[in-house]
A tleap script that builds the chain and sets N, CA, C and O, in Angstrom:
source leaprc.protein.ff14SB
mol = sequence {
  NMET GLN TYR ILE ALA PRO ASN LEU SER ALA
  ILE ILE GLY THR SER VAL ALA ALA GLN LEU
  MET ALA ALA ALA GLY GLY LEU ASP ALA LEU
  ALA ARG MET PRO ALA CYS ASN ILE GLN VAL
  ILE GLY SER GLN ARG LYS ASN MET LEU GLY
  LEU SER LYS ALA GLY ALA LYS SER HIE GLN
  GLY PHE PHE GLY ASN LEU GLU MET VAL LYS
  LYS SER PRO PRO GLN PHE GLN VAL LYS LEU
  ILE ARG MET LEU SER THR CLYS
}
set mol.1.N position { 2.217 -17.836 -7.093 }
set mol.1.CA position { 1.598 -17.128 -5.999 }
set mol.1.C position { 0.112 -16.911 -6.259 }
set mol.1.O position { -0.678 -16.844 -5.317 }
set mol.2.N position { -0.268 -16.802 -7.504 }
set mol.2.CA position { -1.671 -16.562 -7.821 }
set mol.2.C position { -2.539 -17.787 -7.561 }
set mol.2.O position { -3.758 -17.662 -7.440 }
set mol.3.N position { -1.932 -18.967 -7.473 }
set mol.3.CA position { -2.698 -20.174 -7.154 }
set mol.3.C position { -2.893 -20.324 -5.654 }
set mol.3.O position { -3.898 -20.885 -5.215 }
set mol.4.N position { -1.957 -19.836 -4.870 }
set mol.4.CA position { -2.024 -19.981 -3.421 }
set mol.4.C position { -2.931 -18.914 -2.808 }
set mol.4.O position { -3.810 -19.231 -2.006 }
set mol.5.N position { -2.721 -17.659 -3.181 }
set mol.5.CA position { -3.506 -16.545 -2.636 }
set mol.5.C position { -3.881 -15.596 -3.773 }
set mol.5.O position { -3.251 -14.550 -3.926 }
set mol.6.N position { -4.890 -15.937 -4.571 }
set mol.6.CA position { -5.209 -15.110 -5.739 }
set mol.6.C position { -5.737 -13.725 -5.379 }
set mol.6.O position { -5.407 -12.753 -6.058 }
set mol.7.N position { -6.541 -13.611 -4.337 }
set mol.7.CA position { -7.084 -12.304 -3.967 }
set mol.7.C position { -5.999 -11.381 -3.433 }
set mol.7.O position { -5.960 -10.196 -3.763 }
set mol.8.N position { -5.129 -11.927 -2.616 }
set mol.8.CA position { -4.040 -11.137 -2.046 }
set mol.8.C position { -3.080 -10.658 -3.123 }
set mol.8.O position { -2.667 -9.499 -3.113 }
set mol.9.N position { -2.724 -11.531 -4.046 }
set mol.9.CA position { -1.794 -11.143 -5.105 }
set mol.9.C position { -2.438 -10.186 -6.098 }
set mol.9.O position { -1.732 -9.404 -6.735 }
set mol.10.N position { -3.763 -10.227 -6.250 }
set mol.10.CA position { -4.435 -9.286 -7.143 }
set mol.10.C position { -4.452 -7.881 -6.556 }
set mol.10.O position { -4.373 -6.901 -7.297 }
set mol.11.N position { -4.553 -7.773 -5.248 }
set mol.11.CA position { -4.622 -6.460 -4.608 }
set mol.11.C position { -3.254 -5.812 -4.489 }
set mol.11.O position { -3.090 -4.648 -4.856 }
set mol.12.N position { -2.267 -6.546 -3.983 }
set mol.12.CA position { -0.979 -5.924 -3.679 }
set mol.12.C position { 0.166 -6.411 -4.554 }
set mol.12.O position { 1.271 -5.875 -4.465 }
set mol.13.N position { -0.064 -7.392 -5.381 }
set mol.13.CA position { 0.995 -7.898 -6.238 }
set mol.13.C position { 1.621 -9.153 -5.673 }
set mol.13.O position { 1.549 -9.416 -4.472 }
set mol.14.N position { 2.233 -9.923 -6.548 }
set mol.14.CA position { 2.765 -11.220 -6.132 }
set mol.14.C position { 4.008 -11.107 -5.262 }
set mol.14.O position { 4.189 -11.901 -4.338 }
set mol.15.N position { 4.863 -10.137 -5.541 }
set mol.15.CA position { 6.114 -10.046 -4.772 }
set mol.15.C position { 5.847 -9.617 -3.333 }
set mol.15.O position { 6.421 -10.189 -2.406 }
set mol.16.N position { 4.994 -8.630 -3.133 }
set mol.16.CA position { 4.692 -8.179 -1.774 }
set mol.16.C position { 3.869 -9.228 -1.046 }
set mol.16.O position { 4.038 -9.412 0.159 }
set mol.17.N position { 2.983 -9.918 -1.749 }
set mol.17.CA position { 2.202 -10.993 -1.126 }
set mol.17.C position { 3.118 -12.113 -0.656 }
set mol.17.O position { 2.911 -12.664 0.425 }
set mol.18.N position { 4.114 -12.453 -1.440 }
set mol.18.CA position { 5.063 -13.486 -1.035 }
set mol.18.C position { 5.886 -13.042 0.164 }
set mol.18.O position { 6.155 -13.844 1.059 }
set mol.19.N position { 6.286 -11.788 0.196 }
set mol.19.CA position { 7.043 -11.271 1.336 }
set mol.19.C position { 6.192 -11.295 2.607 }
set mol.19.O position { 6.681 -11.671 3.672 }
set mol.20.N position { 4.930 -10.899 2.498 }
set mol.20.CA position { 4.042 -10.921 3.661 }
set mol.20.C position { 3.830 -12.331 4.183 }
set mol.20.O position { 3.878 -12.569 5.390 }
set mol.21.N position { 3.595 -13.264 3.271 }
set mol.21.CA position { 3.368 -14.642 3.696 }
set mol.21.C position { 4.617 -15.248 4.319 }
set mol.21.O position { 4.521 -16.005 5.285 }
set mol.22.N position { 5.763 -14.929 3.789 }
set mol.22.CA position { 7.010 -15.463 4.349 }
set mol.22.C position { 7.275 -14.884 5.734 }
set mol.22.O position { 7.698 -15.603 6.639 }
set mol.23.N position { 7.030 -13.591 5.899 }
set mol.23.CA position { 7.276 -12.959 7.199 }
set mol.23.C position { 6.261 -13.402 8.243 }
set mol.23.O position { 6.587 -13.495 9.426 }
set mol.24.N position { 5.036 -13.675 7.814 }
set mol.24.CA position { 3.990 -14.079 8.758 }
set mol.24.C position { 4.107 -15.548 9.138 }
set mol.24.O position { 3.667 -15.944 10.217 }
set mol.25.N position { 4.688 -16.353 8.274 }
set mol.25.CA position { 4.828 -17.776 8.565 }
set mol.25.C position { 3.818 -18.629 7.835 }
set mol.25.O position { 3.519 -19.741 8.271 }
set mol.26.N position { 3.290 -18.137 6.743 }
set mol.26.CA position { 2.347 -18.908 5.949 }
set mol.26.C position { 1.016 -18.203 5.801 }
set mol.26.O position { 0.755 -17.176 6.428 }
set mol.27.N position { 0.186 -18.782 4.957 }
set mol.27.CA position { -1.106 -18.178 4.652 }
set mol.27.C position { -2.060 -18.252 5.843 }
set mol.27.O position { -2.803 -17.303 6.093 }
set mol.28.N position { -2.050 -19.356 6.576 }
set mol.28.CA position { -2.935 -19.482 7.739 }
set mol.28.C position { -2.567 -18.476 8.827 }
set mol.28.O position { -3.447 -17.862 9.429 }
set mol.29.N position { -1.288 -18.309 9.076 }
set mol.29.CA position { -0.848 -17.346 10.089 }
set mol.29.C position { -1.160 -15.917 9.672 }
set mol.29.O position { -1.500 -15.081 10.510 }
set mol.30.N position { -1.045 -15.638 8.386 }
set mol.30.CA position { -1.367 -14.300 7.882 }
set mol.30.C position { -2.866 -14.031 7.985 }
set mol.30.O position { -3.273 -12.905 8.271 }
set mol.31.N position { -3.679 -15.043 7.759 }
set mol.31.CA position { -5.128 -14.872 7.840 }
set mol.31.C position { -5.591 -14.638 9.276 }
set mol.31.O position { -6.589 -13.951 9.496 }
set mol.32.N position { -4.894 -15.189 10.238 }
set mol.32.CA position { -5.267 -15.022 11.645 }
set mol.32.C position { -4.704 -13.755 12.269 }
set mol.32.O position { -5.124 -13.366 13.359 }
set mol.33.N position { -3.777 -13.117 11.608 }
set mol.33.CA position { -3.091 -11.961 12.166 }
set mol.33.C position { -3.977 -10.712 12.106 }
set mol.33.O position { -4.651 -10.492 11.100 }
set mol.34.N position { -3.987 -9.890 13.163 }
set mol.34.CA position { -4.757 -8.642 13.127 }
set mol.34.C position { -4.181 -7.655 12.110 }
set mol.34.O position { -2.993 -7.698 11.792 }
set mol.35.N position { -5.034 -6.773 11.610 }
set mol.35.CA position { -4.629 -5.824 10.574 }
set mol.35.C position { -3.549 -4.866 11.066 }
set mol.35.O position { -2.702 -4.433 10.286 }
set mol.36.N position { -3.576 -4.535 12.356 }
set mol.36.CA position { -2.563 -3.616 12.872 }
set mol.36.C position { -1.173 -4.249 12.845 }
set mol.36.O position { -0.173 -3.541 12.727 }
set mol.37.N position { -1.102 -5.571 12.953 }
set mol.37.CA position { 0.190 -6.246 12.869 }
set mol.37.C position { 0.622 -6.452 11.425 }
set mol.37.O position { 1.815 -6.415 11.124 }
set mol.38.N position { -0.333 -6.669 10.530 }
set mol.38.CA position { -0.004 -6.840 9.111 }
set mol.38.C position { 0.576 -5.549 8.548 }
set mol.38.O position { 1.452 -5.578 7.683 }
set mol.39.N position { 0.085 -4.427 9.040 }
set mol.39.CA position { 0.537 -3.121 8.564 }
set mol.39.C position { 2.025 -2.910 8.805 }
set mol.39.O position { 2.685 -2.263 7.992 }
set mol.40.N position { 2.563 -3.426 9.877 }
set mol.40.CA position { 3.954 -3.157 10.236 }
set mol.40.C position { 4.901 -4.314 9.928 }
set mol.40.O position { 6.080 -4.246 10.274 }
set mol.41.N position { 4.411 -5.376 9.284 }
set mol.41.CA position { 5.298 -6.477 8.918 }
set mol.41.C position { 6.346 -5.957 7.938 }
set mol.41.O position { 6.011 -5.339 6.927 }
set mol.42.N position { 7.576 -6.202 8.235 }
set mol.42.CA position { 8.669 -5.785 7.367 }
set mol.42.C position { 9.275 -4.444 7.728 }
set mol.42.O position { 10.287 -4.056 7.144 }
set mol.43.N position { 8.686 -3.720 8.673 }
set mol.43.CA position { 9.269 -2.438 9.061 }
set mol.43.C position { 10.375 -2.690 10.073 }
set mol.43.O position { 10.346 -3.661 10.828 }
set mol.44.N position { 11.323 -1.814 10.068 }
set mol.44.CA position { 12.439 -1.936 10.989 }
set mol.44.C position { 12.375 -0.783 11.969 }
set mol.44.O position { 12.115 0.361 11.597 }
set mol.45.N position { 12.616 -1.104 13.217 }
set mol.45.CA position { 12.637 -0.066 14.231 }
set mol.45.C position { 13.896 0.781 14.038 }
set mol.45.O position { 15.010 0.261 13.980 }
set mol.46.N position { 13.695 2.076 13.941 }
set mol.46.CA position { 14.817 2.976 13.705 }
set mol.46.C position { 15.168 3.690 15.002 }
set mol.46.O position { 14.311 4.300 15.641 }
set mol.47.N position { 16.412 3.607 15.372 }
set mol.47.CA position { 16.893 4.283 16.562 }
set mol.47.C position { 17.505 5.606 16.121 }
set mol.47.O position { 18.576 5.635 15.514 }
set mol.48.N position { 16.822 6.687 16.429 }
set mol.48.CA position { 17.269 8.002 15.972 }
set mol.48.C position { 18.220 8.669 16.963 }
set mol.48.O position { 18.779 9.724 16.662 }
set mol.49.N position { 18.410 8.075 18.130 }
set mol.49.CA position { 19.326 8.584 19.151 }
set mol.49.C position { 19.037 10.032 19.524 }
set mol.49.O position { 19.946 10.860 19.581 }
set mol.50.N position { 17.775 10.328 19.776 }
set mol.50.CA position { 17.405 11.653 20.237 }
set mol.50.C position { 17.134 12.650 19.130 }
set mol.50.O position { 16.733 13.779 19.410 }
set mol.51.N position { 17.340 12.265 17.885 }
set mol.51.CA position { 17.083 13.183 16.790 }
set mol.51.C position { 15.592 13.216 16.494 }
set mol.51.O position { 14.840 12.348 16.937 }
set mol.52.N position { 15.185 14.198 15.762 }
set mol.52.CA position { 13.771 14.335 15.424 }
set mol.52.C position { 13.334 13.192 14.523 }
set mol.52.O position { 14.064 12.803 13.612 }
set mol.53.N position { 12.162 12.660 14.770 }
set mol.53.CA position { 11.627 11.573 13.965 }
set mol.53.C position { 10.646 12.082 12.923 }
set mol.53.O position { 9.845 11.306 12.402 }
set mol.54.N position { 10.693 13.363 12.610 }
set mol.54.CA position { 9.745 13.937 11.655 }
set mol.54.C position { 9.954 13.363 10.259 }
set mol.54.O position { 8.982 13.174 9.526 }
set mol.55.N position { 11.172 13.087 9.879 }
set mol.55.CA position { 11.452 12.567 8.545 }
set mol.55.C position { 11.362 11.059 8.441 }
set mol.55.O position { 11.346 10.520 7.334 }
set mol.56.N position { 11.304 10.363 9.568 }
set mol.56.CA position { 11.270 8.905 9.553 }
set mol.56.C position { 9.862 8.411 9.268 }
set mol.56.O position { 8.901 8.858 9.894 }
set mol.57.N position { 9.743 7.496 8.330 }
set mol.57.CA position { 8.446 6.910 8.012 }
set mol.57.C position { 8.331 5.598 8.770 }
set mol.57.O position { 9.017 4.622 8.464 }
set mol.58.N position { 7.462 5.593 9.752 }
set mol.58.CA position { 7.277 4.377 10.533 }
set mol.58.C position { 5.946 3.741 10.185 }
set mol.58.O position { 5.080 4.379 9.587 }
set mol.59.N position { 5.792 2.523 10.550 }
set mol.59.CA position { 4.564 1.754 10.360 }
set mol.59.C position { 4.213 1.561 8.891 }
set mol.59.O position { 3.036 1.586 8.532 }
set mol.60.N position { 5.196 1.371 8.050 }
set mol.60.CA position { 4.888 1.129 6.649 }
set mol.60.C position { 5.214 -0.290 6.238 }
set mol.60.O position { 4.407 -0.919 5.554 }
set mol.61.N position { 6.332 -0.807 6.613 }
set mol.61.CA position { 6.678 -2.182 6.286 }
set mol.61.C position { 6.746 -2.442 4.795 }
set mol.61.O position { 7.233 -1.608 4.032 }
set mol.62.N position { 6.254 -3.607 4.379 }
set mol.62.CA position { 6.285 -3.979 2.968 }
set mol.62.C position { 5.331 -3.141 2.136 }
set mol.62.O position { 5.548 -2.960 0.938 }
set mol.63.N position { 4.278 -2.627 2.756 }
set mol.63.CA position { 3.310 -1.823 2.019 }
set mol.63.C position { 3.904 -0.490 1.566 }
set mol.63.O position { 3.416 0.100 0.602 }
set mol.64.N position { 4.930 -0.014 2.231 }
set mol.64.CA position { 5.564 1.238 1.837 }
set mol.64.C position { 6.283 1.151 0.506 }
set mol.64.O position { 6.567 2.181 -0.106 }
set mol.65.N position { 6.586 -0.055 0.042 }
set mol.65.CA position { 7.284 -0.242 -1.228 }
set mol.65.C position { 6.344 -0.360 -2.413 }
set mol.65.O position { 6.804 -0.425 -3.554 }
set mol.66.N position { 5.041 -0.388 -2.175 }
set mol.66.CA position { 4.086 -0.507 -3.269 }
set mol.66.C position { 4.063 0.766 -4.106 }
set mol.66.O position { 4.204 1.872 -3.583 }
set mol.67.N position { 3.885 0.596 -5.397 }
set mol.67.CA position { 3.869 1.737 -6.310 }
set mol.67.C position { 2.665 2.637 -6.047 }
set mol.67.O position { 2.774 3.859 -6.148 }
set mol.68.N position { 1.514 2.045 -5.710 }
set mol.68.CA position { 0.320 2.856 -5.464 }
set mol.68.C position { 0.467 3.703 -4.208 }
set mol.68.O position { -0.121 4.780 -4.120 }
set mol.69.N position { 1.235 3.238 -3.244 }
set mol.69.CA position { 1.470 4.017 -2.031 }
set mol.69.C position { 2.459 5.139 -2.321 }
set mol.69.O position { 2.291 6.258 -1.836 }
set mol.70.N position { 3.478 4.850 -3.101 }
set mol.70.CA position { 4.468 5.868 -3.435 }
set mol.70.C position { 3.877 6.993 -4.279 }
set mol.70.O position { 4.281 8.148 -4.142 }
set mol.71.N position { 2.928 6.665 -5.147 }
set mol.71.CA position { 2.326 7.674 -6.021 }
set mol.71.C position { 1.245 8.504 -5.334 }
set mol.71.O position { 0.897 9.583 -5.814 }
set mol.72.N position { 0.721 8.021 -4.234 }
set mol.72.CA position { -0.335 8.759 -3.547 }
set mol.72.C position { 0.262 9.949 -2.791 }
set mol.72.O position { 1.447 9.939 -2.459 }
set mol.73.N position { -0.548 10.971 -2.519 }
set mol.73.CA position { -0.054 12.129 -1.754 }
set mol.73.C position { 0.371 11.715 -0.346 }
set mol.73.O position { -0.187 10.772 0.216 }
set mol.74.N position { 1.346 12.407 0.224 }
set mol.74.CA position { 1.874 12.005 1.543 }
set mol.74.C position { 0.827 11.963 2.649 }
set mol.74.O position { 0.926 11.135 3.555 }
set mol.75.N position { -0.159 12.827 2.594 }
set mol.75.CA position { -1.153 12.824 3.668 }
set mol.75.C position { -2.084 11.620 3.591 }
set mol.75.O position { -2.756 11.305 4.572 }
set mol.76.N position { -2.139 10.941 2.445 }
set mol.76.CA position { -3.010 9.783 2.291 }
set mol.76.C position { -2.267 8.455 2.320 }
set mol.76.O position { -2.905 7.405 2.249 }
set mol.77.N position { -0.949 8.463 2.421 }
set mol.77.CA position { -0.189 7.224 2.378 }
set mol.77.C position { -0.488 6.318 3.563 }
set mol.77.O position { -0.655 5.111 3.391 }
set mol.78.N position { -0.557 6.877 4.746 }
set mol.78.CA position { -0.824 6.066 5.939 }
set mol.78.C position { -2.241 5.500 5.879 }
set mol.78.O position { -2.467 4.351 6.258 }
set mol.79.N position { -3.188 6.296 5.408 }
set mol.79.CA position { -4.569 5.813 5.289 }
set mol.79.C position { -4.668 4.694 4.265 }
set mol.79.O position { -5.414 3.734 4.460 }
set mol.80.N position { -3.921 4.815 3.176 }
set mol.80.CA position { -3.928 3.765 2.156 }
set mol.80.C position { -3.310 2.480 2.693 }
set mol.80.O position { -3.815 1.392 2.416 }
set mol.81.N position { -2.242 2.587 3.444 }
set mol.81.CA position { -1.599 1.410 4.029 }
set mol.81.C position { -2.533 0.733 5.029 }
set mol.81.O position { -2.599 -0.496 5.073 }
set mol.82.N position { -3.246 1.502 5.820 }
set mol.82.CA position { -4.206 0.935 6.758 }
set mol.82.C position { -5.325 0.216 6.013 }
set mol.82.O position { -5.741 -0.872 6.411 }
set mol.83.N position { -5.809 0.820 4.936 }
set mol.83.CA position { -6.874 0.208 4.173 }
set mol.83.C position { -6.417 -1.098 3.541 }
set mol.83.O position { -7.156 -2.083 3.550 }
set mol.84.N position { -5.202 -1.117 2.990 }
set mol.84.CA position { -4.687 -2.335 2.373 }
set mol.84.C position { -4.464 -3.439 3.398 }
set mol.84.O position { -4.695 -4.610 3.100 }
set mol.85.N position { -4.027 -3.090 4.582 }
set mol.85.CA position { -3.774 -4.113 5.596 }
set mol.85.C position { -5.064 -4.744 6.105 }
set mol.85.O position { -5.054 -5.895 6.542 }
set mol.86.N position { -6.172 -4.014 6.057 }
set mol.86.CA position { -7.433 -4.607 6.489 }
set mol.86.C position { -8.020 -5.516 5.432 }
set mol.86.O position { -8.767 -6.437 5.764 }
set mol.87.N position { -7.705 -5.288 4.177 }
set mol.87.CA position { -8.245 -6.130 3.106 }
set mol.87.C position { -7.511 -7.443 3.060 }
set mol.87.O position { -7.818 -8.293 2.224 }
savepdb mol mol.pdb
quit
């Protein structure tokens, strides 16, 4: 993975970079995709059936599994995910 996308794998790691590229359909498709769409790749729509969505974490996708996102304070997690998706 480091030969195909060295900058991407250096920032987010090889496993998440591979997941993003596979979900996007390749490196060219990932490069053309807007950051708002990259942010939600891998997230699943949760049907809460009228229950409160306060505990549901939406718009995280594959970036929500990163160790740096998990270790950051909850109020900064969404900002960190947005920043990573733009890079």
